C-alpha positions in Angstrom: 0.0 0.0 0.0 1.2 3.5 -0.8 2.0 6.4 1.4 -0.6 9.2 1.0 0.4 12.8 0.5 -4.9 15.3 2.3 -10.7 28.2 4.6 -10.6 31.1 5.6 -13.8 33.0 5.0 -13.8 36.2 3.0 -13.7 39.3 5.2 -17.1 40.8 5.6 -17.0 44.4 4.2 -19.8 46.6 5.4 -21.3 49.3 3.2 -20.1 52.8 4.2 -22.6 54.8 6.3 -22.5 58.5 6.1 -23.4 60.1 9.4 -24.4 63.7 9.5 -22.7 65.3 12.5 -24.6 67.6 14.8 -21.9 70.3 14.7 -18.8 70.7 12.5 -15.8 72.9 13.0 -13.7 74.2 10.2 -10.9 71.8 11.4 -13.3 68.8 11.0 -14.3 70.0 7.5 -10.7 69.9 6.4 -10.3 66.3 7.6 -13.1 64.9 5.5 -11.2 64.9 2.2 -8.2 63.3 3.8 -10.4 60.5 5.3 -12.2 60.0 2.0 -8.8 59.6 0.3 -7.6 57.1 2.9 -10.8 55.1 2.5 -10.6 55.1 -1.3 -7.1 53.7 -1.3 -7.7 51.1 1.4 -10.9 49.6 0.0 -9.3 48.1 -3.2 -6.5 46.6 -1.1 -9.0 44.9 1.2 -10.9 43.5 -1.7 -7.8 42.2 -3.5 -6.3 40.7 -0.4 -9.3 38.4 0.2 -7.8 34.9 1.0 -7.6 32.3 -1.7 -8.3 28.7 -0.5 -6.0 26.7 -2.8 -7.6 23.5 -1.7 -10.8 24.5 -3.4 -8.9 25.0 -6.7 -7.4 21.5 -6.7 -8.7 18.6 -8.7 -6.4 15.9 -7.5 -7.6 13.6 -10.3 -6.4 16.1 -12.9 -3.3 18.1 -12.3 -3.7 19.7 -15.7 -7.2 21.0 -14.9 -5.9 22.2 -11.5 -3.3 24.2 -13.3 -6.0 25.9 -15.3 -7.8 26.8 -12.1 -4.7 28.3 -10.6 -3.9 30.3 -13.7 -7.4 31.6 -13.9 -7.2 32.7 -10.2 -4.0 34.8 -11.0 -6.2 37.4 -12.6 -7.5 38.8 -9.3 -4.6 37.9 -7.1 -2.3 40.3 -5.2 1.5 39.7 -5.1 1.4 37.3 -2.2 -1.4 35.3 -3.6 0.3 35.2 -7.0 3.3 33.7 -5.4 1.2 31.0 -3.6 -0.7 30.2 -6.8 2.6 29.8 -8.7 3.8 27.3 -6.1 0.7 25.3 -6.7 1.1 25.5 -10.5 4.6 24.1 -9.9 3.1 21.2 -7.9 0.8 20.3 -10.8 3.9 19.8 -12.9 5.5 17.7 -10.2 2.4 15.4 -10.1 2.8 15.0 -13.8 6.5 14.0 -13.3 7.7 17.1 -15.0 10.1 18.1 -12.2 12.3 20.3 -14.3 9.4 22.5 -15.2 8.3 22.6 -11.6 11.7 23.7 -10.4 11.9 26.3 -13.2 8.8 27.9 -11.8 10.0 27.8 -8.3 13.5 29.2 -9.2 11.7 32.1 -10.8 9.9 32.8 -7.5 13.1 32.6 -5.3 14.1 36.3 -5.6 10.7 37.3 -4.0 10.9 34.7 -1.2 12.1 37.2 1.5 9.2 39.6 0.7 6.2 37.2 0.9 4.1 35.9 3.8 5.1 32.9 6.0 2.4 30.8 4.3 3.9 31.6 0.8 7.4 30.8 2.1 6.3 27.5 3.6 4.5 26.5 0.5 7.6 27.4 -1.6 9.8 25.1 0.4 7.2 22.3 0.4 6.8 22.3 -3.3 10.6 22.6 -4.0 11.1 19.6 -1.7 8.5 17.6 -3.5 10.4 18.0 -6.8 13.2 16.0 -5.2 11.4 13.3 -3.1 7.7 12.6 -3.0 5.2 9.8 -3.8 5.7 10.5 -7.5 8.5 8.3 -9.0 11.5 10.0 -10.4 13.0 8.6 -13.6 16.3 7.0 -12.7 15.5 7.1 -9.0 16.2 9.5 -6.2 19.9 10.2 -5.6 21.5 11.0 -2.2 21.9 14.6 -3.4 18.2 14.9 -4.1 17.4 13.4 -0.7 19.6 16.0 0.9 17.8 18.8 -1.0 14.4 17.4 -0.1 15.4 17.2 3.6 16.6 20.8 3.7 13.4 22.1 2.0 11.0 20.1 4.2 12.9 21.1 7.3 12.7 24.8 6.3 9.0 24.4 5.4 8.3 23.0 8.9 10.4 25.6 10.6 8.5 28.5 9.0 5.0 26.9 9.3 5.5 25.9 12.9 6.9 29.3 13.9 3.8 31.0 12.5 1.3 28.5 13.7 0.4 27.3 10.2 -0.5 23.8 11.5 -1.7 22.2 8.2 1.5 23.2 6.4 3.6 22.0 9.3 1.8 18.6 9.3 2.4 18.4 5.5 6.1 19.1 6.0 6.5 16.4 8.7 4.6 13.8 6.7 6.8 14.5 3.6 9.9 13.6 5.7 8.7 10.0 5.4 9.6 10.2 1.7 13.2 11.2 2.7 13.7 8.8 5.6 12.2 5.7 4.0 13.1 3.0 6.6 9.7 1.9 8.2 10.8 2.9 11.7 11.7 6.4 10.5 8.5 6.7 8.5 6.5 5.7 11.6 8.3 8.3 13.7 7.6 11.1 11.2 4.0 10.2 10.7 3.3 9.8 14.4 4.8 13.2 15.0 2.6 14.7 12.2 -0.5 12.9 13.6 0.2 14.3 17.1 0.3 17.8 15.7 -2.8 17.3 13.6 -4.8 16.0 16.6 -3.8 18.9 18.9 -4.4 21.5 16.3 -7.6 23.7 16.2 -7.2 24.1 12.5 -9.8 22.0 10.6 -7.4 21.7 7.6 -4.7 20.2 9.9 -7.3 17.9 11.5 -8.3 16.7 8.1 -4.9 15.0 7.8 -5.8 12.4 10.4 -7.1 9.6 8.1 -4.2 9.9 5.7 -1.6 9.9 8.5 -3.2 6.8 10.2 -3.1 5.1 6.8 0.6 5.8 6.5 1.2 4.8 10.1 -0.6 1.5 9.4 1.6 0.9 6.4 4.8 1.4 8.4 3.5 -0.8 11.2 2.8 -3.6 8.7 6.3 -3.2 7.3 7.6 -3.6 10.8 5.6 -6.8 11.4 3.3 -5.1 13.9 0.1 -5.9 12.0 -2.3 -6.0 15.0 -1.4 -2.4 15.7 -1.7 -1.6 12.0 -5.2 -3.0 11.9 -6.2 -0.6 14.7 -4.9 2.4 12.7 -6.6 1.3 9.5 -9.9 0.8 11.2 -9.8 4.3 12.6 -8.9 5.6 9.2 -11.8 3.7 7.7 -14.2 5.2 10.2 -13.0 8.7 9.3 -13.3 8.0 5.6 -16.8 6.7 6.0 -17.8 9.7 8.1 -16.4 12.1 5.4 -18.5 10.3 2.8 -15.6 9.9 0.3 -16.5 6.6 -1.5 -13.2 6.0 -3.2 -11.1 6.8 -0.1 -13.4 4.5 1.9 -12.8 1.7 -0.6 -9.0 2.2 -0.3 -9.4 2.1 3.5 -11.2 -1.2 3.3 -8.5 -2.6 1.1 -5.9 -1.7 3.7 -8.0 -3.4 6.4 -8.3 -6.5 4.2 -4.5 -6.5 3.5 -3.8 -6.4 7.2 -6.2 -9.2 8.0 -4.4 -11.4 5.5 -1.1 -10.6 7.1 -2.7 -11.7 10.4 -3.7 -15.0 8.8 -7.4 -14.1 8.9 -7.9 -15.1 5.2 -11.6 -15.7 5.3 -12.3 -12.2 6.5 -9.8 -10.7 4.1 -11.3 -12.6 1.2 -14.8 -11.3 1.9 -13.5 -7.7 2.0 -11.5 -7.9 -1.3 -14.3 -9.8 -3.1 -16.8 -7.0 -2.1 -14.4 -4.4 -3.2 -13.8 -6.2 -6.5 -17.6 -6.2 -7.1 -17.8 -2.5 -6.3 -15.0 -1.6 -8.7 -16.5 -3.8 -11.4 -19.8 -2.1 -11.0 -18.3 1.4 -11.6 -16.0 0.1 -14.4 -12.8 0.7 -12.5 -9.9 -1.4 -11.3 -7.8 -1.2 -8.2 -4.6 -3.1 -8.7 -4.2 -3.5 -4.9 -7.4 -5.4 -4.7 -6.3 -7.8 -7.5 -2.9 -8.3 -5.8 -4.6 -9.0 -2.5 -6.9 -11.6 -4.1 -3.9 -13.2 -5.7 -2.1 -13.4 -2.4 -5.1 -14.7 -0.4 -5.8 -17.5 -2.9 -2.1 -18.4 -2.9 -2.1 -18.5 0.9 -5.1 -20.8 1.0 -3.6 -23.1 -1.7 -6.0 -22.1 -4.5 -3.4 -21.8 -7.2 -6.0 -21.7 -10.0 -7.7 -18.5 -8.7 -4.3 -17.1 -7.6 -3.1 -17.5 -11.2 -6.3 -15.9 -12.6 -5.9 -12.8 -10.5 -2.1 -12.6 -11.2 -2.9 -12.6 -14.9 -5.5 -9.9 -14.5 -3.1 -7.8 -12.5 -0.4 -8.2 -15.1 -2.8 -7.1 -17.9 -3.7 -4.1 -15.9 -0.1 -3.1 -15.2 0.8 -3.6 -18.9 -2.0 -1.1 -19.8 -1.1 1.3 -17.0 2.7 1.3 -16.6 2.6 4.1 -14.1 0.1 2.3 -11.8 2.9 1.1 -9.4 4.2 4.7 -8.9 
């Protein structure tokens, strides 16, 4: 199973109300043009500076469409928002494995880095780190030099975010360290630290990380042979996914529960879960290779080589048609 990478309201602007004073002095009269001028130059700044929620602009199933959303939002953005939007455009390129293009965008932003907000700085370092080490495979593999770059960027992203109480970005930075320190014990340490921060945060965006982090913790625990503990984490993640009403994320969570039950030798329960998932995916015309792989392994574990071979063949066909599926 794979490691997983999960608003501020607009300010309310009241209409101006003109109040007729009971008495005016000549000194007060001279102040009105000055006040009117100050109001006139401040209102556009308030309107332009309305926060942009980048999460609302993302379509995680389509980085290209997300790029269109971010570029469209540039039209009404101020300098800081433009910087943030450009970091997200860079990320869309990274998700398409176009890391050179992503770094080119980020390199162009670097001269402005000292002049932008802490959020913009944290996002810059996060996205630059992701161009070196992330869930997206790099052609030729990740070199030690790239790991070093990624560690420095994620560390700086966390430092800035943590210092300025940007909990969601701090959680993101911590969880990305698991793509740098890839030994299961190290991944577990980073993800548990990220989870602790998410759980103690009052920021709903940071809290939203809980299900993904518990999934990643479960993966690390399974890799360490601690499957009973992993099952507990996956069941909590499953409950969170069901509560959120995300059908695909819920199916993925069930798959992880089934995987762990198989590792615990509870093959009958595991088989029932994966067969149900297979039926659901078939019904919507989709394929989850993890489900096929699990069915292959369950049948092999129970000595049913005929069914094991059938699902192995189906999995191979899928992988041939989707060479990036294992990334």
